[in-house]
Backbone of each chain as ProteinMPNN parsed JSONL, in Angstrom:
{"seq_chain_A": "MSKAAPRTQIRNNIRALRFQHGEMTQADLAERVGLTRQTIIAIEQGRYSPSLEAAFKIAGVFGVRLEDVFRYD", "coords_chain_A": {"N_chain_A": [[-2.185, 16.804, -35.524], [-4.476, 16.347, -38.098], [-7.875, 17.416, -38.4], [-10.094, 15.505, -39.649], [-13.216, 15.311, -41.393], [-15.8, 13.331, -39.955], [-16.664, 10.189, -41.405], [-18.324, 8.138, -40.883], [-21.388, 7.095, -39.254], [-21.084, 6.438, -36.728], [-20.372, 7.555, -33.638], [-17.86, 8.381, -31.168], [-16.374, 8.23, -27.851], [-13.71, 7.944, -27.386], [-11.391, 9.484, -27.281], [-11.854, 11.231, -25.091], [-12.176, 9.323, -23.073], [-9.647, 8.168, -23.055], [-8.105, 10.215, -21.967], [-9.27, 10.41, -19.505], [-8.351, 8.146, -18.394], [-5.703, 8.255, -17.264], [-4.382, 9.729, -19.237], [-3.942, 8.042, -21.416], [-2.081, 6.897, -24.172], [-2.578, 6.874, -27.779], [-1.1, 4.864, -28.915], [-0.72, 3.132, -26.743], [-3.341, 2.27, -26.254], [-3.866, 1.062, -28.7], [-2.05, -1.055, -28.629], [-3.103, -2.541, -26.528], [-5.569, -3.409, -27.459], [-4.963, -4.749, -29.707], [-4.763, -3.508, -32.202], [-3.543, -1.274, -34.807], [-1.82, 1.865, -34.269], [-2.563, 3.709, -36.177], [-5.077, 2.828, -36.888], [-6.525, 3.257, -34.538], [-6.42, 6.05, -34.516], [-7.918, 6.554, -36.835], [-10.401, 5.525, -36.038], [-11.042, 7.211, -33.881], [-11.321, 9.626, -35.249], [-13.53, 9.117, -36.72], [-13.264, 7.927, -39.175], [-13.241, 5.296, -39.603], [-15.18, 2.495, -38.871], [-15.015, 0.322, -36.236], [-14.737, -3.303, -35.95], [-17.197, -5.365, -34.305], [-16.007, -6.944, -32.388], [-13.562, -5.6, -31.919], [-14.601, -3.225, -30.946], [-15.804, -4.046, -28.539], [-13.495, -4.831, -27.203], [-12.172, -2.371, -26.916], [-13.957, -0.991, -25.265], [-13.707, -2.65, -23.081], [-11.086, -2.187, -22.228], [-11.321, 0.344, -21.107], [-13.063, -0.243, -19.148], [-15.812, 0.133, -19.303], [-19.29, 0.184, -20.53], [-20.255, -0.858, -23.841], [-21.946, 1.025, -25.071], [-21.212, 3.299, -23.769], [-18.956, 4.065, -24.958], [-19.298, 4.049, -27.745], [-21.71, 5.479, -29.98], [-24.626, 5.625, -32.024], [-25.47, 7.931, -34.415]], "CA_chain_A": [[-3.101, 15.855, -36.139], [-5.524, 17.046, -38.829], [-9.227, 17.042, -38.004], [-10.866, 15.142, -40.829], [-14.639, 15.179, -41.123], [-16.174, 11.93, -39.788], [-17.354, 9.603, -42.556], [-19.292, 7.135, -40.447], [-22.392, 7.641, -38.344], [-20.749, 5.954, -35.39], [-19.573, 8.526, -32.879], [-17.234, 7.71, -30.026], [-15.77, 9.067, -26.796], [-12.42, 7.324, -27.081], [-10.413, 10.52, -26.919], [-12.134, 11.656, -23.712], [-11.913, 8.189, -22.183], [-8.189, 8.006, -22.942], [-7.578, 11.223, -21.046], [-9.765, 10.083, -18.158], [-7.61, 6.976, -17.92], [-4.272, 8.559, -17.127], [-3.856, 10.225, -20.512], [-3.47, 6.89, -22.193], [-1.761, 7.293, -25.555], [-3.2, 6.067, -28.837], [-0.254, 3.674, -29.087], [-1.018, 2.214, -25.629], [-4.66, 1.677, -26.5], [-3.715, 0.175, -29.865], [-1.348, -2.257, -28.167], [-3.958, -3.327, -25.633], [-6.706, -4.022, -28.175], [-4.453, -5.501, -30.854], [-4.892, -2.771, -33.466], [-2.422, -0.358, -34.999], [-2.11, 3.239, -33.842], [-3.26, 4.369, -37.293], [-6.486, 2.439, -36.839], [-7.125, 3.985, -33.406], [-6.598, 7.433, -34.981], [-9.027, 6.553, -37.787], [-11.647, 5.317, -35.285], [-11.313, 8.452, -33.135], [-11.732, 10.678, -36.185], [-14.746, 8.688, -37.411], [-12.967, 7.507, -40.547], [-13.346, 3.838, -39.675], [-16.013, 1.862, -37.841], [-14.347, -0.931, -35.881], [-15.564, -4.505, -35.855], [-17.849, -5.493, -33.001], [-15.011, -7.513, -31.48], [-12.634, -4.529, -31.534], [-15.358, -2.256, -30.14], [-15.912, -4.603, -27.185], [-12.163, -4.786, -26.58], [-11.893, -0.979, -26.541], [-14.776, -0.711, -24.069], [-13.125, -3.441, -21.992], [-9.869, -1.509, -21.75], [-11.734, 1.473, -20.266], [-13.927, -0.765, -18.094], [-17.166, 0.701, -19.426], [-20.134, -0.551, -21.473], [-20.044, -0.498, -25.257], [-22.677, 2.252, -25.408], [-20.538, 4.449, -23.159], [-17.851, 4.431, -25.854], [-19.817, 4.301, -29.099], [-23.137, 5.727, -30.156], [-25.011, 5.742, -33.43], [-26.27, 9.149, -34.664]], "C_chain_A": [[-4.233, 16.595, -36.847], [-6.892, 16.524, -38.41], [-10.033, 16.757, -39.26], [-12.328, 15.007, -40.441], [-15.001, 13.705, -40.987], [-16.952, 11.423, -40.991], [-18.366, 8.55, -42.143], [-20.305, 7.799, -39.532], [-22.195, 7.129, -36.926], [-19.873, 7.006, -34.716], [-18.949, 7.807, -31.678], [-16.602, 8.709, -29.064], [-14.361, 8.578, -26.463], [-11.402, 8.359, -26.605], [-10.592, 10.95, -25.461], [-11.799, 10.542, -22.728], [-10.412, 7.961, -21.999], [-7.621, 8.974, -21.914], [-8.058, 10.993, -19.613], [-9.015, 8.894, -17.551], [-6.101, 7.246, -17.971], [-3.619, 9.01, -18.414], [-3.194, 9.105, -21.314], [-3.19, 7.319, -23.628], [-2.5, 6.384, -26.547], [-2.416, 4.77, -29.038], [-0.525, 2.64, -27.995], [-2.339, 1.493, -25.879], [-4.577, 0.669, -27.655], [-3.081, -1.146, -29.451], [-2.278, -3.165, -27.36], [-5.13, -3.985, -26.352], [-6.253, -4.768, -29.441], [-4.698, -4.846, -32.199], [-3.649, -1.916, -33.648], [-2.828, 1.038, -34.536], [-2.881, 3.988, -34.926], [-4.747, 4.059, -37.27], [-7.206, 3.132, -35.684], [-7.385, 5.439, -33.809], [-7.811, 7.514, -35.915], [-10.367, 6.373, -37.073], [-12.021, 6.606, -34.547], [-11.856, 9.547, -34.041], [-12.987, 10.305, -36.967], [-14.508, 8.298, -38.848], [-13.039, 5.996, -40.707], [-14.224, 3.347, -38.533], [-15.399, 0.516, -37.493], [-15.305, -2.114, -35.903], [-16.158, -4.56, -34.452], [-16.855, -6.002, -31.958], [-14.044, -6.426, -30.98], [-13.331, -3.511, -30.647], [-15.493, -2.752, -28.7], [-14.565, -4.559, -26.466], [-11.835, -3.379, -26.096], [-12.677, -0.616, -25.273], [-14.188, -1.435, -22.86], [-11.893, -2.791, -21.399], [-10.247, -0.372, -20.792], [-12.646, 1.015, -19.117], [-15.327, -0.187, -18.124], [-17.976, -0.143, -20.417], [-19.887, -0.037, -22.895], [-20.703, 0.837, -25.587], [-22.108, 3.489, -24.723], [-19.359, 4.919, -24.026], [-18.392, 4.845, -27.22], [-21.306, 4.627, -29.055], [-23.415, 5.933, -31.645], [-25.894, 6.963, -33.6], [-27.117, 8.984, -35.911]], "O_chain_A": [[-4.896, 17.416, -36.213], [-7.05, 15.343, -38.102], [-10.592, 17.673, -39.865], [-12.65, 14.637, -39.312], [-14.568, 12.893, -41.806], [-17.797, 12.133, -41.537], [-19.179, 8.115, -42.958], [-20.105, 8.93, -39.087], [-23.023, 7.355, -36.043], [-18.77, 7.303, -35.177], [-19.44, 6.77, -31.232], [-16.335, 9.86, -29.41], [-13.882, 8.793, -25.349], [-10.657, 8.131, -25.652], [-9.629, 11.025, -24.697], [-11.21, 10.789, -21.676], [-9.963, 7.602, -20.91], [-6.772, 8.612, -21.099], [-7.371, 11.324, -18.647], [-9.051, 8.676, -16.34], [-5.345, 6.542, -18.642], [-2.449, 8.717, -18.663], [-2.07, 9.218, -21.802], [-3.993, 8.033, -24.229], [-2.971, 5.299, -26.206], [-2.995, 3.716, -29.299], [-0.559, 1.438, -28.259], [-2.439, 0.274, -25.734], [-5.141, -0.423, -27.59], [-3.518, -2.218, -29.871], [-2.245, -4.389, -27.492], [-5.633, -5.013, -25.898], [-7.074, -5.346, -30.153], [-4.826, -5.526, -33.217], [-2.803, -1.839, -32.758], [-4.013, 1.354, -34.426], [-3.75, 4.806, -34.623], [-5.576, 4.912, -37.59], [-8.356, 3.547, -35.825], [-8.434, 5.998, -33.489], [-8.629, 8.427, -35.802], [-11.36, 6.994, -37.454], [-13.174, 7.037, -34.584], [-12.742, 10.306, -33.648], [-13.459, 11.091, -37.788], [-15.431, 8.327, -39.662], [-12.914, 5.476, -41.816], [-14.039, 3.732, -37.378], [-15.274, -0.347, -38.362], [-16.525, -1.945, -35.877], [-15.684, -3.89, -33.535], [-16.854, -5.56, -30.809], [-13.747, -6.342, -29.788], [-12.734, -2.99, -29.705], [-15.322, -1.983, -27.755], [-14.501, -4.284, -25.268], [-11.29, -3.202, -25.007], [-12.138, -0.019, -24.34], [-14.174, -0.898, -21.752], [-11.684, -2.844, -20.187], [-9.572, -0.154, -19.786], [-12.961, 1.799, -18.221], [-15.96, -0.034, -17.08], [-17.448, -1.052, -21.057], [-19.381, 1.066, -23.103], [-20.126, 1.675, -26.28], [-22.484, 4.611, -25.063], [-18.84, 6.02, -23.848], [-17.989, 5.867, -27.776], [-22.051, 4.123, -28.215], [-22.547, 6.358, -32.409], [-26.964, 7.035, -32.995], [-27.855, 9.898, -36.281]]}, "seq_chain_B": "MTFREKSIAIQIAAILLVYGFYGIRYWGQPLTGAGGAVGLVVGITISMTVLTVIAHVVLAGRLRQERLDERDRVIRLRGSRNAYHVLTMTNWCVLALILTNTRHGLLLLAVLGAFALAELARLGSEMLYYRLGT", "coords_chain_B": {"N_chain_B": [[2.797, 10.593, -43.946], [2.048, 7.126, -43.558], [3.92, 3.99, -43.267], [2.623, 2.103, -44.851], [1.083, 3.657, -46.604], [3.09, 5.028, -47.951], [4.327, 2.87, -49.142], [2.336, 2.088, -50.931], [2.292, 4.37, -52.544], [4.82, 4.168, -53.696], [4.507, 1.838, -55.232], [2.545, 2.681, -57.054], [3.925, 4.709, -58.384], [5.978, 3.166, -59.515], [4.564, 1.514, -61.296], [3.488, 3.436, -63.062], [5.849, 4.513, -64.097], [7.297, 2.251, -65.183], [5.424, 0.772, -66.808], [4.595, 2.89, -68.354], [6.987, 3.664, -69.629], [7.671, 1.293, -71.096], [5.353, 1.011, -72.573], [5.352, 3.274, -74.244], [7.769, 2.858, -75.55], [7.405, 0.445, -76.931], [5.188, 0.901, -78.458], [3.371, 0.541, -81.398], [5.126, -1.278, -82.495], [5.767, -4.512, -83.99], [6.06, -6.705, -82.214], [6.637, -9.542, -82.29], [7.683, -12.956, -81.886], [10.399, -14.27, -79.782], [12.111, -12.206, -79.066], [10.564, -9.931, -79.045], [7.723, -9.937, -77.815], [8.178, -11.592, -75.512], [10.427, -10.363, -74.502], [9.383, -7.886, -73.793], [7.51, -8.534, -71.743], [9.189, -9.829, -69.868], [10.985, -7.765, -69.379], [9.332, -5.804, -68.204], [8.535, -7.181, -65.895], [10.988, -7.656, -64.526], [11.925, -5.014, -64.216], [9.884, -3.86, -62.646], [10.077, -5.438, -60.336], [12.732, -4.956, -59.422], [12.705, -2.149, -59.044], [10.63, -1.787, -57.087], [11.514, -3.404, -54.971], [14.009, -2.245, -54.231], [13.146, 0.34, -53.515], [11.463, -0.288, -51.363], [13.264, -1.396, -49.554], [14.811, 0.837, -48.905], [12.772, 2.392, -47.793], [11.994, 0.809, -45.608], [14.196, 1.097, -44.011], [13.865, 3.604, -43.041], [11.3, 3.951, -41.948], [9.231, 2.354, -39.5], [7.601, -0.695, -40.005], [4.21, -1.412, -39.453], [2.217, -4.065, -38.062], [-0.348, -5.917, -39.857], [-3.763, -5.074, -39.414], [-7.324, -5.315, -38.643], [-8.455, -3.149, -40.061], [-6.635, -2.688, -42.134], [-6.969, -5.077, -43.521], [-9.641, -4.865, -44.358], [-9.455, -2.646, -46.051], [-7.711, -3.648, -47.989], [-9.286, -5.679, -49.093], [-11.416, -4.199, -50.169], [-10.034, -2.669, -52.007], [-9.143, -4.668, -53.759], [-11.593, -5.566, -54.706], [-12.479, -3.304, -56.149], [-10.485, -3.256, -58.093], [-11.072, -5.592, -59.425], [-13.435, -4.943, -60.803], [-12.459, -3.051, -62.623], [-10.633, -4.64, -64.018], [-12.374, -6.454, -65.194], [-13.857, -4.79, -66.92], [-11.809, -3.832, -68.615], [-10.989, -6.222, -69.712], [-13.143, -6.848, -71.327], [-12.779, -4.892, -73.219], [-10.356, -5.748, -74.353], [-11.235, -8.145, -75.418], [-12.947, -7.16, -77.349], [-11.052, -6.006, -79.031], [-9.773, -8.299, -79.937], [-11.829, -9.505, -81.37], [-12.058, -7.714, -83.413], [-9.932, -8.255, -84.943], [-7.442, -7.139, -84.228], [-3.959, -6.408, -84.421], [-1.288, -8.568, -83.252], [0.777, -7.356, -81.607], [-0.368, -4.992, -80.56], [-2.429, -6.087, -79.137], [-1.114, -7.425, -77.061], [-0.028, -5.254, -75.693], [-2.416, -4.119, -74.901], [-3.434, -6.053, -73.135], [-1.472, -5.999, -71.121], [-1.782, -3.369, -70.383], [-4.322, -3.515, -69.3], [-3.87, -5.018, -66.984], [-2.196, -3.197, -65.675], [-3.913, -0.99, -65.295], [-5.834, -2.142, -63.619], [-4.273, -2.697, -61.373], [-3.55, -0.094, -60.693], [-6.052, 0.889, -60.024], [-6.605, -0.681, -57.773], [-4.488, 0.033, -55.997], [-4.76, 2.817, -55.939], [-7.352, 3.129, -54.891], [-6.982, 1.944, -52.41], [-5.207, 3.77, -51.27], [-6.864, 6.028, -51.146], [-8.822, 5.102, -49.35], [-7.253, 4.807, -47.071], [-6.509, 7.471, -46.625], [-8.921, 8.975, -46.606], [-10.839, 7.46, -45.328], [-12.888, 4.522, -44.676]], "CA_chain_B": [[2.258, 9.338, -44.484], [2.507, 5.924, -42.867], [4.696, 3.057, -44.087], [1.771, 1.447, -45.85], [0.723, 4.651, -47.624], [4.288, 5.26, -48.779], [4.513, 1.658, -49.946], [1.364, 2.177, -52.031], [2.764, 5.435, -53.44], [5.963, 3.604, -54.436], [4.005, 0.901, -56.238], [1.875, 3.457, -58.094], [4.978, 5.369, -59.168], [6.681, 2.141, -60.289], [3.686, 1.099, -62.406], [3.436, 4.526, -64.041], [7.169, 4.618, -64.739], [7.677, 1.067, -65.96], [4.444, 0.513, -67.877], [4.632, 4.054, -69.237], [8.203, 3.574, -70.44], [7.588, 0.191, -72.066], [4.223, 1.284, -73.473], [5.793, 4.237, -75.261], [8.873, 2.27, -76.321], [6.968, -0.655, -77.802], [3.972, 1.277, -79.185], [3.489, 0.497, -82.856], [6.05, -2.317, -82.952], [5.039, -5.761, -84.239], [6.156, -7.553, -81.028], [6.526, -10.965, -82.603], [8.853, -13.754, -81.541], [10.927, -14.214, -78.42], [12.748, -10.914, -78.805], [9.579, -8.863, -78.891], [6.71, -10.106, -76.766], [8.769, -12.106, -74.273], [11.315, -9.316, -74.001], [8.543, -6.859, -73.167], [6.95, -9.043, -70.482], [10.303, -10.038, -68.934], [11.503, -6.436, -69.039], [8.405, -5.171, -67.247], [8.578, -7.931, -64.628], [12.261, -7.395, -63.838], [11.981, -3.595, -63.831], [8.96, -3.639, -61.52], [10.616, -6.104, -59.142], [13.929, -4.246, -58.958], [12.317, -0.822, -58.546], [9.848, -1.831, -55.843], [12.331, -3.982, -53.886], [14.977, -1.228, -53.781], [12.416, 1.422, -52.835], [10.962, -0.767, -50.074], [14.417, -1.554, -48.652], [15.108, 2.196, -48.428], [11.646, 2.802, -46.943], [12.037, 0.037, -44.352], [15.278, 1.646, -43.206], [13.471, 4.904, -42.497], [10.043, 3.863, -41.201], [8.933, 1.036, -38.95], [6.376, -1.245, -40.565], [3.286, -1.939, -38.451], [1.554, -5.3, -38.496], [-1.671, -5.728, -40.451], [-4.895, -5.295, -38.517], [-8.607, -5.5, -39.337], [-8.691, -2.05, -40.999], [-5.807, -2.958, -43.318], [-7.58, -6.175, -44.283], [-10.855, -4.33, -45.005], [-9.011, -1.77, -47.141], [-7.181, -4.503, -49.067], [-10.41, -6.364, -49.741], [-12.15, -3.222, -50.983], [-9.166, -2.327, -53.136], [-9.178, -5.796, -54.705], [-12.925, -5.553, -55.328], [-12.481, -2.24, -57.158], [-9.6, -3.673, -59.183], [-11.785, -6.626, -60.18], [-14.349, -4.273, -61.735], [-11.649, -2.449, -63.691], [-10.091, -5.734, -64.831], [-13.49, -6.991, -65.987], [-14.156, -3.842, -68.009], [-10.705, -3.792, -69.576], [-10.989, -7.499, -70.43], [-14.135, -6.721, -72.399], [-12.14, -4.081, -74.269], [-9.386, -6.623, -75.026], [-12.035, -9.083, -76.206], [-13.404, -6.413, -78.532], [-9.893, -5.873, -79.921], [-9.551, -9.608, -80.557], [-12.902, -9.725, -82.352], [-11.866, -6.823, -84.56], [-8.689, -8.68, -85.592], [-6.321, -6.234, -83.947], [-2.712, -7.164, -84.569], [-0.74, -9.217, -82.069], [1.538, -6.446, -80.747], [-1.269, -4.082, -79.859], [-3.193, -6.905, -78.182], [-0.263, -7.657, -75.891], [0.01, -3.997, -74.945], [-3.741, -3.928, -74.293], [-3.526, -6.964, -71.976], [-0.603, -5.447, -70.067], [-2.434, -2.136, -69.94], [-5.449, -3.898, -68.452], [-3.284, -5.355, -65.677], [-1.689, -1.969, -65.054], [-5.063, -0.186, -64.854], [-6.448, -2.813, -62.464], [-3.385, -2.472, -60.233], [-3.675, 1.316, -60.302], [-7.351, 1.022, -59.352], [-6.463, -1.294, -56.441], [-3.598, 0.834, -55.156], [-5.344, 4.151, -55.79], [-8.48, 3.108, -53.961], [-6.435, 1.684, -51.062], [-4.669, 5.045, -50.786], [-8.003, 6.888, -50.789], [-9.439, 4.573, -48.13], [-6.376, 5.142, -45.943], [-6.492, 8.919, -46.381], [-10.24, 9.556, -46.371], [-11.682, 6.581, -44.504], [-13.555, 3.436, -45.412]], "C_chain_B": [[2.855, 8.149, -43.736], [3.316, 5.046, -43.825], [3.839, 2.501, -45.217], [1.376, 2.414, -46.966], [1.908, 4.937, -48.539], [4.571, 4.065, -49.674], [3.574, 1.676, -51.155], [1.826, 3.22, -53.052], [3.931, 4.94, -54.299], [5.474, 2.703, -55.558], [3.297, 1.624, -57.381], [2.915, 4.114, -59.009], [5.696, 4.367, -60.064], [5.847, 1.699, -61.492], [3.66, 2.179, -63.486], [4.746, 4.627, -64.821], [7.42, 3.459, -65.703], [6.711, 0.824, -67.12], [4.423, 1.672, -68.871], [5.818, 3.981, -70.191], [8.066, 2.502, -71.521], [6.435, 0.403, -73.049], [4.626, 2.208, -74.606], [6.846, 3.612, -76.176], [8.385, 1.241, -77.339], [5.726, -0.316, -78.62], [4.236, 1.24, -80.7], [4.438, -0.547, -83.388], [5.303, -3.65, -83.094], [5.022, -6.734, -83.059], [5.928, -9.032, -81.334], [7.814, -11.679, -82.199], [9.351, -13.504, -80.141], [11.51, -12.852, -78.087], [11.758, -9.808, -78.532], [8.682, -9.034, -77.687], [7.321, -10.552, -75.44], [9.684, -11.047, -73.65], [10.536, -8.234, -73.272], [8.057, -7.314, -71.791], [8.058, -9.232, -69.434], [10.866, -8.698, -68.465], [10.641, -5.748, -68.005], [8.51, -5.847, -65.887], [9.849, -7.606, -63.847], [12.329, -5.94, -63.365], [11.105, -3.318, -62.623], [9.538, -4.219, -60.23], [11.787, -5.313, -58.562], [13.555, -2.9, -58.336], [11.624, -0.902, -57.188], [10.668, -2.411, -54.681], [13.307, -2.942, -53.343], [14.268, -0.13, -52.986], [11.912, 0.971, -51.465], [12.096, -1.004, -49.073], [14.773, -0.194, -48.056], [14.025, 2.657, -47.451], [11.687, 2.1, -45.591], [13.149, 0.535, -43.438], [14.898, 2.953, -42.536], [12.236, 4.828, -41.606], [9.831, 2.449, -40.694], [7.61, 0.548, -39.524], [5.504, -1.808, -39.455], [2.635, -3.198, -38.978], [0.181, -4.967, -39.099], [-2.738, -5.906, -39.383], [-6.188, -5.322, -39.33], [-8.877, -4.386, -40.36], [-7.883, -2.256, -42.284], [-6.444, -4.04, -44.189], [-8.834, -5.709, -45.009], [-10.462, -3.488, -46.221], [-8.472, -2.597, -48.304], [-8.311, -5.194, -49.827], [-11.173, -5.41, -50.652], [-11.336, -2.8, -52.205], [-9.199, -3.409, -54.202], [-10.521, -5.85, -55.431], [-12.987, -4.493, -56.431], [-11.627, -2.625, -58.365], [-10.278, -4.724, -60.054], [-12.72, -5.988, -61.204], [-13.583, -3.677, -62.918], [-11.109, -3.535, -64.618], [-11.173, -6.344, -65.72], [-13.776, -6.086, -67.184], [-13.055, -3.858, -69.072], [-10.598, -5.11, -70.349], [-12.007, -7.494, -71.552], [-13.557, -5.914, -73.562], [-11.137, -4.924, -75.057], [-10.113, -7.619, -75.923], [-12.527, -8.407, -77.491], [-12.266, -6.243, -79.541], [-9.619, -7.191, -80.652], [-10.569, -9.839, -81.665], [-12.759, -8.831, -83.583], [-10.513, -7.07, -85.247], [-7.545, -7.686, -85.418], [-5.017, -7.038, -83.958], [-2.125, -7.523, -83.195], [-0.065, -8.237, -81.093], [0.654, -5.536, -79.922], [-2.096, -4.837, -78.81], [-2.4, -7.123, -76.901], [-0.188, -6.393, -75.036], [-1.316, -3.747, -74.239], [-3.903, -4.805, -73.058], [-2.692, -6.42, -70.813], [-1.197, -4.158, -69.506], [-3.602, -2.426, -69.009], [-4.959, -4.252, -67.048], [-2.855, -4.086, -64.938], [-2.844, -1.122, -64.519], [-5.717, -0.802, -63.616], [-5.594, -2.597, -61.215], [-3.466, -1.027, -59.746], [-4.992, 1.557, -59.57], [-7.26, 0.478, -57.923], [-5.66, -0.38, -55.512], [-4.181, 2.224, -54.894], [-6.492, 4.149, -54.806], [-8.003, 2.787, -52.538], [-5.914, 2.992, -50.448], [-5.805, 5.972, -50.335], [-8.663, 6.415, -49.497], [-8.57, 4.898, -46.906], [-6.471, 6.633, -45.599], [-7.856, 9.451, -45.952], [-11.135, 8.73, -45.481], [-12.406, 5.568, -45.344], [-15.064, 3.621, -45.421]], "O_chain_B": [[4.019, 8.17, -43.337], [3.391, 5.313, -45.024], [4.261, 2.435, -46.372], [1.34, 2.034, -48.137], [1.748, 5.072, -49.752], [4.999, 4.219, -50.818], [3.973, 1.323, -52.265], [1.764, 2.993, -54.26], [4.014, 5.257, -55.486], [5.954, 2.784, -56.689], [3.428, 1.232, -58.541], [2.799, 4.079, -60.234], [5.993, 4.66, -61.222], [6.382, 1.531, -62.588], [3.793, 1.883, -64.674], [4.749, 4.802, -66.04], [7.716, 3.663, -66.88], [7.13, 0.687, -68.269], [4.256, 1.468, -70.073], [5.682, 4.203, -71.394], [8.309, 2.757, -72.701], [6.529, 0.021, -74.216], [4.297, 1.972, -75.769], [6.83, 3.799, -77.393], [8.886, 1.175, -78.461], [5.253, -1.148, -79.394], [5.194, 1.831, -81.198], [4.561, -0.705, -84.602], [4.319, -3.887, -82.393], [4.076, -7.507, -82.913], [5.107, -9.685, -80.69], [8.891, -11.082, -82.175], [8.828, -12.665, -79.407], [11.413, -12.395, -76.948], [12.088, -8.838, -77.85], [8.853, -8.367, -76.667], [7.034, -9.984, -74.386], [9.708, -10.865, -72.433], [10.986, -7.724, -72.246], [8.173, -6.586, -70.805], [7.9, -8.853, -68.274], [11.184, -8.528, -67.288], [11.15, -5.174, -67.042], [8.567, -5.179, -64.854], [9.794, -7.317, -62.651], [12.745, -5.672, -62.237], [11.518, -2.631, -61.689], [9.499, -3.585, -59.175], [11.829, -5.036, -57.364], [14.021, -2.552, -57.25], [11.98, -0.181, -56.256], [10.535, -1.962, -53.543], [13.421, -2.773, -52.129], [14.731, 0.277, -51.92], [11.929, 1.749, -50.511], [11.902, -0.829, -47.87], [15.009, -0.08, -46.854], [14.326, 3.239, -46.409], [11.444, 2.718, -44.555], [13.052, 0.405, -42.218], [15.537, 3.366, -41.569], [12.136, 5.556, -40.619], [10.193, 1.474, -41.353], [6.62, 1.279, -39.533], [5.972, -2.578, -38.617], [2.511, -3.385, -40.189], [-0.368, -3.888, -38.878], [-2.629, -6.794, -38.538], [-6.151, -5.35, -40.56], [-9.464, -4.646, -41.41], [-8.386, -2.027, -43.384], [-6.462, -3.944, -45.416], [-9.073, -6.107, -46.149], [-11.065, -3.606, -47.288], [-8.74, -2.291, -49.466], [-8.286, -5.279, -51.055], [-11.535, -5.769, -51.772], [-11.879, -2.6, -53.292], [-9.273, -3.118, -55.396], [-10.578, -6.144, -56.625], [-13.492, -4.759, -57.521], [-11.994, -2.357, -59.509], [-10.087, -4.749, -61.269], [-12.791, -6.441, -62.347], [-14.01, -3.787, -64.067], [-11.12, -3.384, -65.84], [-10.911, -6.705, -66.867], [-13.919, -6.555, -68.313], [-13.333, -3.893, -70.27], [-10.169, -5.121, -71.503], [-11.768, -8.071, -72.613], [-13.809, -6.21, -74.73], [-11.072, -4.83, -76.282], [-9.676, -7.904, -77.037], [-12.521, -9.003, -78.568], [-12.481, -6.326, -80.75], [-9.276, -7.196, -81.834], [-10.23, -10.304, -82.753], [-13.271, -9.149, -84.657], [-10.017, -6.241, -86.009], [-6.78, -7.43, -86.348], [-4.987, -8.2, -83.554], [-2.407, -6.903, -82.17], [-0.315, -8.292, -79.889], [0.894, -5.33, -78.732], [-2.417, -4.304, -77.748], [-2.937, -7.02, -75.798], [-0.274, -6.456, -73.809], [-1.346, -3.231, -73.122], [-4.445, -4.36, -72.046], [-3.149, -6.386, -69.67], [-1.119, -3.894, -68.306], [-3.849, -1.689, -68.054], [-5.553, -3.842, -66.051], [-3.114, -3.923, -63.746], [-2.763, -0.595, -63.409], [-6.104, -0.094, -62.687], [-6.122, -2.344, -60.131], [-3.452, -0.765, -58.544], [-5.047, 2.332, -58.615], [-7.768, 1.089, -56.983], [-6.086, -0.064, -54.401], [-4.107, 2.741, -53.78], [-6.608, 5.053, -53.979], [-8.561, 3.302, -51.569], [-6.147, 3.28, -49.274], [-5.722, 6.613, -49.287], [-9.024, 7.229, -48.647], [-9.089, 5.223, -45.838], [-6.507, 7.006, -44.426], [-7.946, 10.278, -45.045], [-12.104, 9.252, -44.93], [-12.533, 5.718, -46.56], [-15.783, 2.802, -45.994]]}, "name": "protein", "num_of_chains": 2, "seq": "MSKAAPRTQIRNNIRALRFQHGEMTQADLAERVGLTRQTIIAIEQGRYSPSLEAAFKIAGVFGVRLEDVFRYDMTFREKSIAIQIAAILLVYGFYGIRYWGQPLTGAGGAVGLVVGITISMTVLTVIAHVVLAGRLRQERLDERDRVIRLRGSRNAYHVLTMTNWCVLALILTNTRHGLLLLAVLGAFALAELARLGSEMLYYRLGT"}
């Protein structure tokens, strides 16, 4: 997977959280939040800022607060 | 590249091929009557349809298409917005051609060219948004 430079100012810990949750795959996370795997990849790489609804769903999957997943730099 | 990116690439290639071919073939011709203008428009429509359908059938056999999600919808909206600006600008150019009494054949090519440029702007910007981010 190529490491593209982030284009948004929203940073996230999704990659770390996935590995802390039984090495959850991007496809698994995508399925659980109703997005495509490509979109999860784009969010992780900072190439796309998800909607508030999607952000809450992602945090919900990991069982943490929104600010534990996303932060604004 | 994902299914959607390849689909966009196919459409860009089809536009360049078909519009390029017909643009060169009909350049400088009077394009009057059913055999000229209608033949050009029908030819472009059929060629574009056949090319893109065949290419997408082949593509669908090789790659699984994912459903649309919020990112796809955002990218489509932004692509359409960019295409609107291009279409507006090119329409002003066509209007200028009309006001300068440009002959019928060239006007038709200009209108078709405007559509082609707007579509290229839409597809090109969608591709960039997919590759580089929104």
